[in-house]
All heavy atoms as an XYZ file, in Angstrom:
768
protein
N     104.656     -3.743     79.439
C     105.166     -4.283     78.225
C     104.448     -3.639     77.042
O     103.312     -3.203     77.152
C     104.856     -5.848     78.172
N     105.159     -3.585     75.867
C     104.588     -2.938     74.691
C     104.269     -4.008     73.629
O     104.829     -4.017     72.599
C     105.687     -1.926     74.179
C     105.090     -0.995     73.167
O     103.862     -0.892     73.062
O     105.921     -0.482     72.352
N     103.254     -4.830     74.007
C     102.875     -5.854     73.069
C     101.461     -5.724     72.545
O     100.595     -5.422     73.356
C     103.003     -7.275     73.782
O     104.338     -7.439     74.271
C     102.685     -8.375     72.872
N     101.329     -5.844     71.314
C      99.973     -5.717     70.726
C      99.312     -7.073     70.667
O      99.905     -8.030     70.217
C     100.008     -5.139     69.339
C      98.744     -4.658     68.812
C      98.868     -3.842     67.566
O      99.788     -3.005     67.470
O      98.097     -4.081     66.631
N      98.035     -7.192     71.153
C      97.334     -8.374     71.220
C      96.327     -8.373     70.094
O      95.547     -7.385     69.925
C      96.577     -8.598     72.551
C      97.602     -8.538     73.707
C      95.853     -9.960     72.599
C      98.710     -9.579     73.799
N      96.196     -9.466     69.281
C      95.330     -9.464     68.183
C      93.843     -9.489     68.517
O      93.520     -9.899     69.660
C      95.586    -10.651     67.252
O      95.117    -11.867     67.951
N      92.953     -9.040     67.701
C      91.547     -9.073     67.932
C      91.062    -10.520     68.120
O      90.167    -10.784     68.928
C      90.746     -8.509     66.721
C      90.936     -6.956     66.649
O      91.341     -6.348     67.667
O      90.714     -6.402     65.560
N      91.627    -11.482     67.400
C      91.262    -12.869     67.614
C      91.575    -13.338     68.968
O      90.784    -14.001     69.615
C      91.984    -13.736     66.612
C      91.727    -15.236     66.814
C      92.671    -16.196     66.069
O      93.530    -15.741     65.329
O      92.550    -17.413     66.297
N      92.722    -12.987     69.485
C      93.157    -13.326     70.874
C      92.161    -12.754     71.891
O      91.721    -13.459     72.821
C      94.545    -12.876     71.105
C      95.142    -13.371     72.474
C      95.696    -14.609     72.559
C      95.033    -12.581     73.600
C      96.236    -15.082     73.768
C      95.548    -13.005     74.771
C      96.124    -14.275     74.901
O      96.617    -14.726     76.068
N      91.869    -11.532     71.702
C      90.888    -10.835     72.650
C      89.528    -11.572     72.565
O      88.900    -11.797     73.632
C      90.691     -9.378     72.296
C      91.756     -8.512     72.874
N      91.830     -8.220     74.233
C      92.762     -7.884     72.280
C      92.885     -7.448     74.404
N      93.476     -7.208     73.242
N      89.064    -11.970     71.404
C      87.795    -12.560     71.261
C      87.836    -13.956     71.982
O      86.862    -14.264     72.692
C      87.456    -12.799     69.764
O      86.257    -13.558     69.610
N      88.916    -14.725     71.737
C      88.934    -16.015     72.358
C      89.016    -15.927     73.905
O      88.417    -16.621     74.618
C      90.174    -16.830     71.968
C      90.061    -17.312     70.522
C      91.171    -18.246     70.119
N      92.393    -17.724     70.687
C      93.677    -18.046     70.241
N      93.750    -18.842     69.199
N      94.644    -17.555     70.795
N      89.811    -14.936     74.391
C      89.935    -14.805     75.797
C      88.607    -14.345     76.416
O      88.217    -14.829     77.586
C      91.048    -13.775     76.204
O      90.711    -12.509     75.756
N      87.849    -13.530     75.721
C      86.545    -13.168     76.207
C      85.615    -14.354     76.322
O      84.846    -14.478     77.297
N      85.673    -15.180     75.313
C      84.829    -16.428     75.350
C      85.185    -17.279     76.576
O      84.256    -17.695     77.248
C      85.054    -17.212     74.036
C      84.454    -18.545     74.031
N      83.181    -18.834     73.895
C      85.053    -19.809     74.184
C      82.919    -20.163     73.970
N      84.091    -20.692     74.107
N      86.449    -17.549     76.792
C      86.849    -18.350     77.867
C      86.560    -17.714     79.217
O      86.180    -18.374     80.200
C      88.312    -18.794     77.829
C      88.547    -19.729     76.640
C      89.352    -19.405     75.616
C      87.942    -20.994     76.658
C      89.556    -20.271     74.594
C      88.093    -21.883     75.574
C      88.920    -21.490     74.532
N      86.736    -16.389     79.302
C      86.375    -15.637     80.481
C      84.960    -15.877     80.843
O      84.563    -16.130     82.041
C      86.661    -14.190     80.330
C      86.100    -13.317     81.383
N      84.873    -12.789     81.397
C      86.689    -12.888     82.573
C      84.657    -12.109     82.542
N      85.752    -12.148     83.220
N      84.074    -15.773     79.881
C      82.588    -16.000     80.159
C      82.299    -17.396     80.619
O      81.553    -17.548     81.517
C      81.811    -15.704     78.862
C      81.831    -14.228     78.508
O      82.169    -13.387     79.351
O      81.482    -13.867     77.389
N      82.956    -18.394     79.995
C      82.707    -19.780     80.411
C      83.190    -19.981     81.843
O      82.525    -20.646     82.576
C      83.449    -20.718     79.450
C      82.776    -20.882     78.152
C      83.463    -21.959     77.299
O      84.608    -22.150     77.393
N      82.650    -22.675     76.504
N      84.398    -19.490     82.177
C      84.970    -19.666     83.473
C      84.159    -18.996     84.525
O      83.867    -19.585     85.586
C      86.451    -19.224     83.524
C      87.304    -20.124     82.596
C      86.993    -19.163     84.915
C      88.630    -19.596     82.368
N      83.822    -17.760     84.388
C      83.088    -16.999     85.378
C      81.673    -17.496     85.573
O      81.078    -17.216     86.649
C      83.126    -15.472     85.102
O      82.601    -15.279     83.804
C      84.508    -14.936     85.174
N      81.117    -18.148     84.638
C      79.771    -18.704     84.817
C      79.767    -20.114     85.469
O      78.736    -20.601     85.854
C      79.102    -18.893     83.473
C      78.674    -17.524     82.869
C      77.911    -17.677     81.591
N      77.657    -16.414     81.022
C      77.707    -16.168     79.682
N      77.990    -17.114     78.867
N      77.550    -14.983     79.276
N      80.936    -20.720     85.618
C      80.983    -22.097     86.248
C      80.665    -21.961     87.756
O      80.951    -20.968     88.416
C      82.294    -22.736     86.096
O      83.213    -22.403     87.113
N      79.980    -22.995     88.275
C      79.553    -22.996     89.696
C      80.699    -22.878     90.643
O      80.554    -22.307     91.761
C      78.751    -24.238     89.897
N      81.879    -23.378     90.277
C      82.974    -23.345     91.148
C      83.845    -22.129     91.071
O      84.932    -22.069     91.752
C      83.849    -24.683     90.949
O      84.378    -24.613     89.672
N      83.529    -21.227     90.224
C      84.402    -20.044     89.970
C      84.780    -19.355     91.205
O      85.949    -18.935     91.362
C      83.739    -19.047     88.994
C      84.505    -17.829     88.754
C      85.744    -17.868     88.059
C      84.085    -16.573     89.250
C      86.516    -16.748     87.851
C      84.883    -15.421     89.066
C      86.070    -15.543     88.363
N      83.953    -19.044     92.098
C      84.176    -18.240     93.245
C      84.731    -19.030     94.472
O      85.134    -18.429     95.529
N      84.918    -20.310     94.321
C      85.400    -21.133     95.390
C      86.941    -20.989     95.547
O      87.667    -21.125     94.626
C      85.091    -22.580     95.187
C      83.604    -22.945     95.236
C      83.356    -24.337     94.888
O      84.268    -25.240     94.959
O      82.156    -24.693     94.629
N      87.382    -20.799     96.809
C      88.834    -20.655     97.009
C      89.544    -22.010     96.792
O      88.991    -23.038     97.143
C      88.945    -20.201     98.422
C      87.640    -20.485     99.108
C      86.584    -20.601     98.022
N      90.653    -21.964     96.170
C      91.470    -23.164     95.930
C      92.751    -23.233     96.703
O      93.408    -24.236     96.655
C      91.746    -23.333     94.387
C      90.471    -23.425     93.606
C      92.583    -22.179     93.896
N      93.074    -22.196     97.477
C      94.343    -22.163     98.076
C      94.517    -23.308     99.114
O      95.640    -23.763     99.285
C      94.533    -20.777     98.816
C      94.632    -19.594     97.858
C      94.673    -18.302     98.716
C      95.817    -19.678     96.969
N      93.429    -23.706     99.731
C      93.574    -24.800    100.737
C      93.902    -26.131    100.078
O      94.275    -27.052    100.762
C      92.268    -24.907    101.516
C      91.111    -25.445    100.801
C      90.230    -24.367    100.118
O      90.644    -23.201    100.011
N      88.968    -24.731     99.812
N      93.882    -26.197     98.754
C      94.231    -27.468     98.024
C      95.625    -27.509     97.547
O      96.021    -28.531     96.968
C      93.205    -27.626     96.910
C      91.807    -27.763     97.293
N      91.292    -28.809     98.010
C      90.771    -26.878     97.116
C      89.999    -28.673     98.258
N      89.682    -27.405     97.701
N      96.402    -26.476     97.717
C      97.796    -26.464     97.164
C      98.616    -27.638     97.667
O      99.382    -28.203     96.884
C      98.456    -25.099     97.538
C      97.987    -23.867     96.814
C      98.739    -22.641     97.359
C      98.173    -24.019     95.303
N      98.460    -27.949     98.923
C      99.323    -29.081     99.487
C      98.907    -30.451     98.911
O      99.651    -31.370     99.021
C      99.192    -29.063    101.027
N      97.752    -30.497     98.240
C      97.336    -31.761     97.658
C      97.988    -32.011     96.325
O      97.906    -33.110     95.774
C      95.849    -31.707     97.455
C      95.094    -31.604     98.774
C      93.580    -31.368     98.635
O      93.094    -31.620     97.468
O      92.948    -30.978     99.567
N      98.679    -30.987     95.745
C      99.280    -31.177     94.433
C     100.393    -32.198     94.582
O     101.253    -32.108     95.449
C      99.840    -29.880     93.936
C      98.824    -28.824     93.527
C      99.524    -27.461     93.220
C      97.982    -29.256     92.368
N     100.439    -33.202     93.704
C     101.484    -34.228     93.770
C     102.421    -34.070     92.540
O     103.495    -34.644     92.583
C     100.794    -35.604     93.678
O      99.999    -35.759     92.523
C     100.010    -35.838     94.965
N     102.033    -33.380     91.515
C     102.870    -33.180     90.345
C     103.624    -31.840     90.426
O     103.130    -30.948     91.128
C     101.990    -33.179     89.053
C     101.268    -34.483     88.787
C     102.226    -35.585     88.605
O     103.224    -35.499     87.928
N     101.961    -36.723     89.239
N     104.761    -31.753     89.873
C     105.461    -30.443     89.866
C     104.556    -29.388     89.284
O     103.765    -29.554     88.380
C     106.613    -30.688     88.946
C     106.889    -32.148     88.977
C     105.523    -32.773     89.120
N     104.681    -28.159     89.866
C     103.825    -27.010     89.471
C     104.709    -25.774     89.259
O     105.633    -25.591     90.035
C     102.762    -26.806     90.503
N     104.386    -24.970     88.287
C     105.110    -23.753     87.983
C     104.214    -22.565     88.185
O     103.097    -22.567     87.571
C     105.663    -23.808     86.559
C     106.368    -22.528     86.034
C     107.639    -22.216     86.788
C     106.623    -22.692     84.547
N     104.610    -21.600     88.921
C     103.885    -20.349     89.065
C     104.775    -19.190     88.539
O     105.879    -19.011     89.064
C     103.573    -20.069     90.548
C     102.947    -18.699     90.867
C     101.640    -18.549     90.090
C     102.728    -18.554     92.331
N     104.293    -18.545     87.543
C     104.978    -17.367     86.946
C     104.242    -16.173     87.324
O     103.025    -16.053     86.891
C     105.155    -17.456     85.423
C     105.963    -18.745     85.083
C     105.839    -16.227     84.881
C     106.043    -19.011     83.575
N     104.745    -15.290     88.107
C     104.065    -14.048     88.589
C     104.680    -12.880     87.846
O     105.842    -12.572     87.927
C     104.244    -13.895     90.084
C     104.040    -12.501     90.675
C     102.534    -12.204     90.661
C     102.313    -10.865     91.486
N     101.163    -10.122     90.992
N     103.836    -12.186     87.077
C     104.321    -10.965     86.372
C     104.346     -9.767     87.370
O     103.588     -9.645     88.245
N     105.332     -9.002     87.116
C     105.605     -7.802     87.985
C     104.354     -6.918     88.147
O     104.081     -6.421     89.208
C     106.741     -6.961     87.427
C     107.058     -5.723     88.189
C     108.239     -4.950     87.576
O     108.718     -5.344     86.453
O     108.641     -3.936     88.212
N     103.586     -6.787     87.036
C     102.481     -5.856     87.064
C     101.086     -6.650     87.071
O     100.067     -6.142     86.743
C     102.472     -4.964     85.779
C     103.734     -4.193     85.789
C     104.670     -4.411     84.751
C     104.036     -3.198     86.743
C     105.904     -3.710     84.696
C     105.240     -2.537     86.686
C     106.119     -2.739     85.668
O     107.301     -2.033     85.634
N     101.178     -7.913     87.528
C      99.978     -8.725     87.554
C      99.273     -8.587     88.938
O      99.843     -9.011     89.962
C     100.402    -10.207     87.339
C      99.252    -11.198     87.395
O      98.068    -10.697     87.527
O      99.484    -12.390     87.303
N      98.163     -8.093     88.951
C      97.396     -7.882     90.211
C      96.664     -9.108     90.664
O      96.111     -9.096     91.807
C      96.387     -6.774     89.944
C      96.057     -7.009     88.495
C      97.359     -7.455     87.856
N      96.660    -10.222     89.923
C      95.798    -11.328     90.187
C      96.359    -12.199     91.407
O      95.583    -12.863     92.056
C      95.638    -12.230     89.022
N      97.624    -12.269     91.539
C      98.184    -13.093     92.596
C      98.855    -12.272     93.698
O      99.829    -11.523     93.433
C      99.245    -14.101     92.010
O      98.621    -14.769     90.869
C      99.699    -15.113     93.001
N      98.435    -12.415     94.955
C      98.886    -11.598     96.007
C     100.179    -12.207     96.612
O     100.468    -13.321     96.388
C      97.809    -11.534     97.180
O      97.735    -12.811     97.785
N     100.888    -11.418     97.406
C     102.103    -11.839     98.085
C     101.730    -13.041     99.017
O     102.513    -13.995     99.107
C     102.723    -10.775     98.906
C     103.362     -9.692     98.075
C     103.938     -8.584     98.954
C     104.599     -7.539     98.054
N     105.235     -6.443     98.771
N     100.627    -12.998     99.657
C     100.199    -14.128    100.528
C      99.998    -15.437     99.730
O     100.413    -16.504    100.213
C      98.975    -13.743    101.340
C      99.102    -12.585    102.282
C      99.058    -11.244    101.624
O      98.689    -11.091    100.453
N      99.360    -10.222    102.436
N      99.396    -15.324     98.568
C      99.167    -16.454     97.737
C     100.471    -17.065     97.228
O     100.633    -18.311     97.175
C      98.254    -16.121     96.526
C      96.802    -15.800     97.023
C      95.980    -15.166     95.911
O      96.500    -14.415     95.086
O      94.762    -15.420     95.992
N     101.421    -16.234     96.918
C     102.711    -16.655     96.482
C     103.392    -17.422     97.602
O     104.002    -18.475     97.389
C     103.581    -15.445     95.938
C     102.998    -14.963     94.690
C     105.004    -15.945     95.731
C     103.554    -13.539     94.286
N     103.354    -16.832     98.795
C     103.977    -17.529     99.948
C     103.336    -18.895    100.235
O     104.007    -19.827    100.559
C     103.933    -16.607    101.145
C     104.941    -15.398    101.105
C     106.392    -15.862    100.759
O     106.861    -16.795    101.341
O     106.963    -15.265     99.854
N     101.990    -18.932    100.099
C     101.281    -20.220    100.300
C     101.794    -21.284     99.234
O     102.054    -22.394     99.524
C      99.794    -20.071    100.180
C      99.136    -19.503    101.420
C      97.682    -19.255    101.129
C      99.245    -20.537    102.517
N     101.914    -20.808     97.992
C     102.406    -21.652     96.898
C     103.807    -22.145     97.251
O     104.067    -23.369     97.207
C     102.391    -20.921     95.560
C     102.941    -21.709     94.437
C     102.179    -22.542     93.685
C     104.312    -21.649     94.097
C     102.630    -23.327     92.659
C     104.831    -22.442     93.049
C     103.998    -23.220     92.293
N     104.674    -21.218     97.637
C     106.078    -21.589     97.941
C     106.123    -22.548     99.119
O     107.015    -23.390     99.149
C     106.884    -20.356     98.122
C     106.975    -19.510     96.831
C     107.674    -18.278     97.060
N     109.138    -18.479     96.728
C     110.082    -17.636     96.758
N     109.770    -16.418     97.107
N     111.306    -17.964     96.438
N     105.315    -22.377    100.124
C     105.427    -23.172    101.327
C     104.601    -24.502    101.206
O     104.974    -25.480    101.806
C     105.033    -22.379    102.548
O     103.630    -22.121    102.519
N     103.494    -24.500    100.463
C     102.554    -25.607    100.500
C     102.750    -26.549     99.284
O     102.307    -27.759     99.417
C     101.127    -25.141    100.561
C     100.775    -24.522    101.841
O     101.676    -24.406    102.762
O      99.625    -24.101    101.993
N     103.248    -26.125     98.194
C     103.380    -26.991     97.059
C     104.672    -27.706     97.093
O     105.755    -27.099     96.984
C     103.188    -26.212     95.693
C     103.350    -27.131     94.513
C     101.875    -25.488     95.625
N     104.605    -29.109     97.315
C     105.834    -29.868     97.512
C     106.835    -29.768     96.363
O     108.034    -29.664     96.627
C     105.274    -31.262     97.601
C     103.840    -31.144     97.866
C     103.368    -29.949     97.372
N     106.404    -29.737     95.153
C     107.265    -29.659     93.990
C     106.995    -28.372     93.168
O     107.026    -28.413     91.975
C     107.051    -30.892     93.124
C     107.394    -32.200     93.814
O     108.516    -32.288     94.333
N     106.460    -33.107     93.889
N     106.897    -27.281     93.956
C     106.543    -26.004     93.257
C     107.838    -25.204     92.882
O     108.782    -25.191     93.629
N     107.655    -24.572     91.721
C     108.741    -23.663     91.267
C     108.026    -22.336     91.027
O     107.014    -22.210     90.391
C     109.344    -24.181     89.926
O     109.952    -25.417     90.185
C     110.383    -23.209     89.455
N     108.608    -21.260     91.604
C     108.057    -19.938     91.476
C     109.053    -19.048     90.705
O     110.226    -19.142     90.935
C     107.819    -19.289     92.863
C     107.553    -17.853     92.872
C     106.364    -17.325     92.425
C     108.585    -16.936     93.271
C     106.118    -15.954     92.347
C     108.249    -15.566     93.260
C     107.064    -15.107     92.771
O     106.820    -13.757     92.737
N     108.535    -18.230     89.783
C     109.400    -17.314     89.114
C     108.698    -15.945     88.989
O     107.510    -15.885     88.574
C     109.661    -17.816     87.625
C     110.681    -16.902     86.926
C     112.026    -17.040     87.062
C     110.218    -15.889     86.145
C     112.922    -16.239     86.505
C     111.126    -15.054     85.488
C     112.439    -15.247     85.677
O     113.348    -14.365     85.039
N     109.412    -14.843     89.312
C     108.909    -13.492     89.289
C     109.415    -12.915     87.850
O     110.568    -12.827     87.704
C     109.482    -12.714     90.379
C     109.151    -11.249     90.378
C     107.919    -10.838     90.880
C     110.029    -10.278     89.905
C     107.606     -9.462     90.861
C     109.708     -8.921     89.903
C     108.509     -8.549     90.386
O     108.185     -7.217     90.367
N     108.448    -12.585     87.039
C     108.753    -12.147     85.680
C     108.691    -10.594     85.688
O     107.649     -9.980     85.522
C     107.816    -12.726     84.694
N     109.839     -9.969     85.781
C     109.928     -8.530     85.750
C     109.454     -7.977     84.388
O     109.778     -8.582     83.384
C     111.371     -8.101     85.994
N     108.729     -6.912     84.473
C     108.302     -6.206     83.233
C     107.078     -6.775     82.615
O     106.645     -6.299     81.475
N     106.433     -7.789     83.197
C     105.253     -8.388     82.555
C     103.987     -8.183     83.462
O     104.159     -7.901     84.657
C     105.381     -9.930     82.331
O     105.396    -10.596     83.575
C     106.634    -10.228     81.478
N     102.889     -8.334     82.903
C     101.605     -8.327     83.650
C     101.069     -9.745     83.762
O     101.872    -10.685     83.962
N      99.706     -9.851     83.691
C      99.098    -11.127     83.849
C      99.359    -12.111     82.727
O      99.333    -13.303     82.875
C      97.639    -10.907     84.026
C      96.829    -12.148     84.380
N      96.999    -12.827     85.596
C      95.912    -12.850     83.687
C      96.222    -13.853     85.607
N      95.546    -13.927     84.478
N      99.646    -11.564     81.494
C      99.780    -12.413     80.285
C     101.233    -12.532     79.887
O     101.581    -12.124     78.810
C      98.908    -11.932     79.244
C      97.419    -11.947     79.574
C      96.761    -10.767     79.881
C      96.740    -13.116     79.614
C      95.405    -10.754     80.244
C      95.373    -13.170     79.900
C      94.702    -11.972     80.249
N     102.051    -13.050     80.740
C     103.450    -13.170     80.438
C     103.747    -13.900     79.163
O     104.694    -13.600     78.427
C     104.219    -13.876     81.644
N     102.891    -14.925     78.891
C     103.065    -15.683     77.652
C     102.901    -14.811     76.409
O     103.505    -15.078     75.377
C     102.092    -16.863     77.641
C     100.690    -16.473     77.689
N     100.054    -16.010     78.847
C      99.746    -16.348     76.702
C      98.825    -15.736     78.550
N      98.585    -15.909     77.329
N     102.133    -13.784     76.482
C     101.907    -12.944     75.371
C     102.851    -11.681     75.341
O     103.252    -11.209     74.324
C     100.408    -12.410     75.274
N     103.174    -11.267     76.579
C     103.958    -10.010     76.736
C     105.422    -10.268     76.425
O     106.140     -9.470     75.956
C     103.754     -9.394     78.034
C     102.278     -8.949     78.257
C     102.029     -8.514     79.711
O     102.910     -7.905     80.331
O     100.926     -8.845     80.175
N     105.928    -11.451     76.946
C     107.328    -11.839     76.826
C     107.428    -13.253     76.433
O     107.828    -14.109     77.231
C     108.084    -11.529     78.075
C     108.243    -10.044     78.373
C     109.238     -9.820     79.535
O     110.088    -10.619     79.843
N     109.097     -8.642     80.156
N     106.989    -13.592     75.189
C     106.840    -15.002     74.776
C     108.203    -15.784     74.906
O     108.154    -16.966     75.237
C     106.305    -14.944     73.400
C     106.530    -13.613     72.946
C     106.564    -12.664     74.126
N     109.274    -15.132     74.581
C     110.629    -15.797     74.612
C     110.955    -16.214     76.034
O     111.408    -17.303     76.300
C     111.660    -14.950     73.987
C     111.531    -14.836     72.490
O     110.853    -15.611     71.877
O     112.114    -13.834     71.975
N     110.776    -15.258     76.952
C     111.057    -15.553     78.389
C     110.102    -16.698     78.921
O     110.534    -17.646     79.496
C     110.875    -14.284     79.225
C     110.888    -14.539     80.792
C     112.226    -15.003     81.195
C     110.444    -13.291     81.501
N     108.804    -16.555     78.550
C     107.874    -17.574     78.947
C     108.233    -18.948     78.429
O     108.224    -19.921     79.230
C     106.466    -17.192     78.466
C     105.398    -18.059     78.922
C     104.828    -17.973     80.155
C     104.900    -19.070     78.059
C     103.810    -18.927     80.535
C     103.903    -19.958     78.477
C     103.344    -19.833     79.700
O     102.420    -20.703     80.093
N     108.591    -18.986     77.147
C     108.984    -20.325     76.579
C     110.214    -20.838     77.232
O     110.314    -22.076     77.502
C     109.179    -20.142     75.084
N     111.201    -20.058     77.561
C     112.368    -20.404     78.254
C     112.075    -21.029     79.660
O     112.549    -22.070     80.004
C     113.312    -19.296     78.354
C     114.636    -19.615     79.087
C     115.488    -18.403     79.205
O     115.504    -17.483     78.396
O     116.250    -18.366     80.230
N     111.228    -20.327     80.413
C     110.837    -20.726     81.758
C     110.127    -22.029     81.720
O     110.418    -22.994     82.491
C     110.019    -19.669     82.460
C     110.707    -18.403     82.725
C     109.696    -17.329     83.209
C     111.855    -18.600     83.720
N     109.156    -22.178     80.850
C     108.299    -23.434     80.757
C     109.221    -24.579     80.242
O     109.158    -25.680     80.833
C     107.099    -23.214     79.881
C     106.362    -24.532     79.594
C     106.180    -22.217     80.557
N     110.069    -24.358     79.303
C     110.996    -25.372     78.848
C     111.923    -25.849     79.874
O     112.049    -27.053     80.106
C     111.782    -24.861     77.608
O     110.827    -24.496     76.508
C     112.710    -25.944     77.076
N     112.531    -24.926     80.656
C     113.458    -25.324     81.725
C     112.662    -26.098     82.792
O     113.166    -27.065     83.300
C     114.040    -24.044     82.367
C     115.117    -23.462     81.525
C     115.644    -22.165     82.166
O     115.394    -21.913     83.361
O     116.335    -21.409     81.513
N     111.476    -25.666     83.117
C     110.642    -26.396     84.064
C     110.322    -27.805     83.669
O     110.444    -28.765     84.420
C     109.378    -25.610     84.320
C     108.391    -26.290     85.214
C     108.605    -26.308     86.609
C     107.271    -26.911     84.732
C     107.744    -26.982     87.418
C     106.361    -27.529     85.587
C     106.570    -27.642     86.912
N     109.909    -27.964     82.394
C     109.526    -29.250     81.878
C     110.764    -30.209     81.814
O     110.587    -31.427     81.945
C     108.891    -29.116     80.528
C     107.499    -28.457     80.550
C     106.952    -28.215     79.089
C     106.502    -29.272     81.337
N     111.889    -29.686     81.549
C     113.074    -30.476     81.412
C     113.819    -30.777     82.680
O     114.680    -31.587     82.731
C     114.065    -29.815     80.415
C     113.572    -29.713     78.947
C     114.642    -28.937     78.123
C     113.317    -31.087     78.358
N     113.382    -30.127     83.731
C     114.039    -30.260     85.053
C     113.518    -31.537     85.812
O     112.507    -32.118     85.502
C     113.898    -29.054     85.930
O     112.538    -28.874     86.291
């Protein structure tokens, strides 16, 4: 995607990255808890996003009782910033369904 991210956005994301990675539970796997989700859940996987593996997607699709999965072509990890209109449409549809 050809999206420019502001310095403010980078600064905020760096701050949250530091907080998250310093938490005691950061390295704990959460995949075994997917089946415990009781509320509808949305997973948007960007085409160029290396963070979520095929195996994790399959676990989400098979284990989350009310899960919705969407593959976002042309985006990376930050679909909300790279394709905000698509992201807004997907989240809106999910919330209204």
